[in-house]
N, C-alpha and C positions, 0 to 999 in steps of 0.2 A: 426203389425201394431204399429209403434211407435207415441208416443202423444208428445205433447210439453212440458208438465211435463216430461215424460222419457227424451226428447233430452235435456232439462236444466239439469237435473241430471247427465247425460253423459258428458255435458260439465263442470259441478261444478267438478265433479270426475277427468278429464282432466286437467284443469288448476288450481282448488285449491281455485276457486271463491266460495262463499257461493251458495245454491240455488236460492237466492233470486236475487244473483246478475247476475246468469246464466239465470234464467228466464226471467229476465229484458233485458238482451242482448239477447235471442232468442227472444222476442218481439220485441223489435227493430230492429234486422234484418228482421223481417217478415215484419213488418209497412214499412220499406226502401224497401223492394222488391216490396210490394203490391202499395206503392204510386209511384215508378218509373213504372210500368206496367199499371197503371191506367192514367198516362200521356202519354202512346204510346209508349215508350221506351222500349228498351230491357235490359234483366238483365243477364251478362255473369259471369259465377263463373267459374275460373279455376279448372279443375279436377272434376267439377261436369256437367255442362252444360249451356245452355243457354235456359233462359224464352223469349217467344217472343208474342207479341200482334197480333192476324190476324183479319181480318175483315170476317164477315160470310154474306152472300148475304141473302136478304128476299126469303122465297121459302113455298111452300104449303108442310103442313104435315097433318096426319090422326090421328084422334083419335081413338084409338084402340077399347074402348068400343063400339062406336058407330057407327066408321066407315066413319063420319063426315069429310070431309075436313077443314082444319084449317090454317088459315095464320099464320106463323111463320115470326115475324118483324126479319129485319137485325141488327145485333150486333156484338159483338166481344169477341174473346175466346183466352184463355192462350195456347200457345203450349209447349213443352220441347223437345230440342234436347240433348242428353246425349254425354257427353264428351267421347272422345275416350279412355281416361286413365280409366274413371269409366266403359265403355264398356267393356273394356281388363279385369278389374277385375272382372266383372260378368261371 
């Protein structure tokens, strides 16, 4: 698993930026993606894939400890579809 710190270090090594500047860039990118998804729009990154927001319906779940039925509220979730370029490289 790669952390944000490790990702910022790789960006710094690849670009010649300082680790602090790279960390700021990575954090800014993550914030921009999150803000776009929160507003309900999709994020398409060429070569990586598409992040999209989908609505989930309300449903009934089950508590695994007690077996009791639990109501699960409707919500939203983020989905990711891998780009063909990335899929071919894996």
